[in-house]
N, C-alpha and C positions, 0 to 999 in steps of 0.2 A: 251152736252153744246157747244154753238157756241163760236167762237173765240172772237167775239165782246162782249158777255156776260162775258166771263172769263176776258177779258181786263177790262171791266167795274167794275168787282168785285175787281180786282187787284188795280184799281185806288181808289176805296172806302177804301180798306185796307190801302193803302198808305196814303190817306187823314186822316184816323183815327189815323195812326201812327204819322203823323205830328202834329195832334191836341194833342195827348197824350203827346208827347215830349214837345210841347209848354206849355201845362198845368203843366207838371211837373216842367219845368223851372220856370214858373210863382210862383209855389208853393214854390220853393226853395228861390227864390228872396224875397218872402214875409216873410220868416223866419228871425228871428233876427240873428245877427252875431254869437253869441255863438252857435246856432243851426247849422248854415252853416259850421262853423269851427270844428264841432265835429268830432273827429278822426274816420276814416273808418277802420283802422287796429290797432291792439294793439301796433305796432311798433311806431305809431304816438302818442301814449298816453304819456303825460308828468307828471312826479311826482309819488308819492306813491311807491317809489322803496323799502320801507320797506316790501311791500307785494308782489310786482311784480318783484324784482331784481333777479338775477340768484341765484337759490337754495332756494328762498323763497316759503312758502307754496302754495300761490295762483298760482305762476308760475308753480310749480310742478303739481298741479292739472289740469292746462290747458294743460301742455305737455303730461300729462297722459290721457287726455280726460275724466277725472273722476271729475266732478264738485261737485256732491252731491247737498247739499243745502247750501246757503250762506246768511249771513246777513251783509250788508255793513252799517257801522254807521260813522257819521261825519258831520262836519258843511256844510252848503250850498256851491255850487259851487266847490266842491272837485272832482267831476267826478263820483258819484255813478251811475247815470242813464247811462252815457257814458260807463262805465266799464261793466254795464250789457249787453248792446248791443254789445260790443266787445267780450264778453265771447261767445255769440251766434255765431258771426262770426268765431271766432278761433276754436270753436268746431264743426262747421257745423250743429248747432242745430237750430230748429225753435223756435222763441221767441214770446210769447204773453205777452202783458203788461196791467196791471190793476192799477188804482189809488185808494188807500184806501179811498180817500176823496169821490169819486163818484161810487164806486162799492160796491156791497153787497154779501151776501152769494150765491144768485142765480148766479151772475156772476162768482164767484169762481167755483161753481160746473159745470157750462157750460164749462170753460176752462179745468177743471180736467176730464171732459167726453171726450173732444177733445184730451187731452194728452193720455188718455187710448186708444183711437182709434189709435193714432199714433204709440204707442208701440205695439199694437195688430197687426198692418200692417207690423211690422218689422222695423220701423224707429227708428232713434236715440232718446234718451231721450229728449223731448222738455224742454225749459226753461220757467218758469213763473216769470216774474218780477213784484213785487208789490211795487210801490212807496209809501213812507209814510206808511209803514206797521204798525207804531205804532198807527195809527188812526183806525186800525181794532179793533173791539171788541173781547172779548174772544171767543165768539161763532164763529166768522168769522175766527179767528186764528186756532181754534180747528177744523174747517171744512178742513183745509189743512193737518192735521196730518196723516190720514191714507194713502193718496197718497204719501206724502212725505216719510213716513216710507217704503212704498212698492216700492219706487223708480220709481213711475209713471212719476214723474215730478221733475225737479231740481228747487227748489224755490230759487229765488234771491230777497231778501228784502232790502229796503233801508229806513233808518231812520235817522233823525237829533237828535233824543232823545237817552237817555241812553238805550241800548237795554235790560239790565238787569232789568229795571223798565217797559219798554214799550212792550216787546215781552214776550209771554207766556213761561215759563220755559221749558215746554215740547217741544215746537218748537224750542227754543234756544238750548236745548241739542241735537237736531237732525241736527244742522246747524253748519257750521264753521263761526266764527265770525271775521270780519276784519274791523278794525277802520281806516278810512281814515283821513288824517291830512290836515290841511290848507296848501295850496301850498306856497312854498317859493317865495319871490320876483323874484329870478332868474328864476324859473319855469314860473311865470306869464309873465315876460318880454319876454321869448322865445315864449310863445303863442301870445303875442301881435305883435311881430315882424313877426311871421309867418302870422298873419292876414293882416298885412300891405303889405306884399309881394305877397300874393295870389291874382291873378287878376280874378279868376273864383269864388271862394267861399268867398274870403276875400274882402279887401278894396283897393287892389292894382291898380285896373282900375281907381280910382278916382285921382291918381296923386297928392295927397295933401302933402305938405311939413310938416314934424314933426320935431319941434325944439329939440335941445339936452336938455335932462333932463325930457322931458314930459312923455316919456315911463317909465323912472325910477321912476318918482313920482307916476304914476298911478299903477305900479307893486307893489309899496310899500304901497300906501294908500287904496288898495282894500281889505286889510286885508285877503289875501289868498283865495279870492272868484274870480275864473276865470270867471264866468258867469257875475258877476258885472263889472270886468275889461273890458271884451269884449263889454259889452253894453255901458259903458262909452266911450270906444274908438270909437264905431260906431257913437255915437251922435257927438262927437267931430269932427270926419272926414267929416261927412255929413254936419255938419253945416259950417265948414271952406270951404268945397268945394263949397257950395252955394254963399259965399261971397268972395271967392278968397284969404282968409287969411291962415296963417300957424297954425298948431296945436301947441299951446303953453302949458306951465304948467298951466297958469291960465285957459285956455279953458278946459283942462283936469279936473282941479279942479271943474269948474263949471258943466261940464258933469257928474262928478261922483256924485254930490249932497251930501246931508248930511244924513247919516244913521248910527245909532248905531248897528254895526253888532254884532252877537253872544249874544243876550240877550233874553232869553225866561223866562219871569216872573213866569212860572209854572213848568219849567223843569230843566235841568242840570244847566243852567246858574244861575238860582235863587239860587241854593244851593251851586254851586261853588263859586260864588261872595260873598254869605253870610259867607262861610267858610273862604275866603281870608280876608274879613273884620275882622272877629273875631280873626283870627290867627295873623293879623297884629297888632291889638290893644294889644292882649296878648304879643306879641313880642315887644311892645313899640316903633314901627315905625309909628310915627304919619303921616308922609307924604304918606306912602303906605296906611294907614287907611283911610285918606281923599280921596285918589284916588279911592279906592274900593267903599266908600260911594257915590262919585260922579257918578261912573258907574251905581250903582243901582238907584240912583235918576233919571238919565238921561234915564234909561230903564224903568221907571214908577213903580219902586218897591212900594209895599204896605208900607206906613209910619208906620202903627201899627206893622207890622212884624219887621221893623227896630228897633223900640222902645222896643219891647219885647225882641229882641236879646241883646240890650244894657243893659236892666235891669238885665237880667240873667248873662251877663258878669260881671256887677258890683259886684255880689256876687261871682260868680264862680272863677273869675281870679284876681280881686282886693281885695275883701273881707275886712278883718279888717286892712289890710295894709293902707287902706284909707276909713274909713267908710263913708266919705262924698260922695264917688263915687256912692253909692247906692241912696242917697238923691238926687244927681244931675240927675241920670238916670231916677228916678221916676218923678222928676219935669219935665224933658225933655218929658217924655211920656205925662204928663198932658198938657204941653205947646203946644206940637205938635197937640194934639187933639183939643185944644182951638183955635189955630192959623191957622193950615193947610198950605198947599203949596200956594205960593212958599216961605213965610216967615219962615216956620218951618225949612227949610234947615239950617238957622242960628243957630237954637237951636241944631240941630242934629250935626252940625259941632263943636260946642262948646263942646258938650258932648263927641263926639268921640275924639277930641283933649285931653280933660281932662282924659278920661280913658286910653288913649295910654300912656300918660305921668305919670300917677299915679304909685306909687310903687305897685308891684304885690305880691299876696299871694293866693295860692289855699288851705291853711291850713283848712279852714272851708269845702271846698268841699272834701278834702281827709278824714276829720274827720267824716262827716256824712256817707261817702261811707263805711268806716271801721266799724262804729257803726251798719249800717244796715246789712252789711255782717256778723257780729257776731250774730245779731238777727235771720238771715235766717239760718246760718250754725251751730251755736254753741248752747249749752244748754241754754234755756231761763232762765234768772235770774228772781227769784221772787222779788216783791217789799218788802224791809225790813219792818217789822211790824210797827216800830216807824214812818215810812213815809207814811203808809196807811191812807186813809180817816177816820176820826174819828168824823165826823159831822153827826152822826146818832145814835139812841138809840141801845145800845148793843155793840157798837164798842169796848169799853174799855173791855167788857167781853171777846172778842176775842183777846185782846192785841193790837188793832190797835191804833196807836198814842201814845201808852205808852212810856214814857221815851224820847219822842221828845223834842229836845232843839231848841228854838226859836233863829234864828241867830241874830236878832237885839238886843238881851240881851247880846251878846258877847261884849267884850271890844272894839274890832274893827270891829264889825259886822260879825264876823266869829266864828263859833262853830265847833270844831272837833268832828265829829261823822260820822257813815257809811251812805253813800248816794247811794251806789251801791251794796256793799256786797262783791265785789271782786276788785282786783287791776287791772284796765284797764286804758289804755292811748290812747286817740283818737286825741285830739287837740294839735298840735305842732305848735305854732306861729313861723313865719319866722323872721329873723333878718333885716326886711325892714319896714320902715314907721312906722305907729302907732303900728303895731304888735310888734315892738321891745320893746315898752313899756309894751305891754301885756305879752310878753315873760317873762319880769323880774317880773311882777305882778303874773304871773301863777306859777313861780318858788316858790315865797314866799307862796302862797296859798297852793300848793300841799304839801309843807313841813308842813305847819300848820295843814292841814286836816289829814295828815298821822301820826301826832305826837302821 
């Protein structure tokens, strides 16, 4: 090969290298701030010390270079994807990424075949990161089981849903589960300050002034979502750089926008908020009850679901301490169906407030539970003959209805006779509300019936 030809090839390689560097730089600049500021080493990772702190399980797994399979669960913006990439860096393993939204069984099998080849060639166990693994069907999750169990691949799954509902129990039993928590404002503030100071990956090169209080407000208002905080900061800094103004708290507020974080109408948030609403009403905290109702309304909760829960609560937790509670709850259900949103929020607010402030009794709930438990677990009691149906020919021959005493013929509408055949007590009214009156009435009736 001539010297001129060799020099020509070297120039071509150098040009290609320059183009590649330029293209990579352009790609990085096109990334949003949250992607550019993603930690490159575990030492840069902020938060989640309950699983990454000294002596914690995940830290021990990393130090031992034995990851196995892992499921990360937690709200958006808490670092699940970032942590998966850092695990690959810290263990020196190759990482392949799939999204459950766009990948199918074919994609999973291709990655597993690649992982098998890596292991066969003597390489370290590769990592397979599956984002939003809860969106995989049962068959797709089942396709992972053999290779996960055989140790061909270390699975790292990420989900914002409850993994005990969203991930197959077989796959869950073969994995370590780590729940990531929403970041604290102090953690978010540290991330934001790092982004403002970094001139290469962050926003430091823009030289924009940030007023006191703006970062603190953003760190607190982003609700523990680092991605949301960094995105808002980028909008605020770039817009202020364009017009030469300082980043103020109002600028940050506008950049953050309005978003109800943490509400999935079909997932954990649906059940957690419903639970909080019911327990607050049961606990007679009207203000907490109205707040949880507002959260569900703002999140787009199904009005019929809310009405059903309130009707159930009226019997379960208020009961006969205030019989009007059930009447109001049923009326609210009918009114909401007739009126619809947004006006039916007024009906729901009225009903929730009434139920929260009503005297409480679960005596009826306890009574039916005890009675049904006796039916299931104890000897079934026969219907006393004098209470059996006598409206057919031959009933008297069998003794059915014989000696039955008609209650309305009693002096006060009560006749002492056997109605069950054994001495059992289920209903015990509480000393609150209308049930206090029922308690006194019941005492007299039981004495009269047992006489």
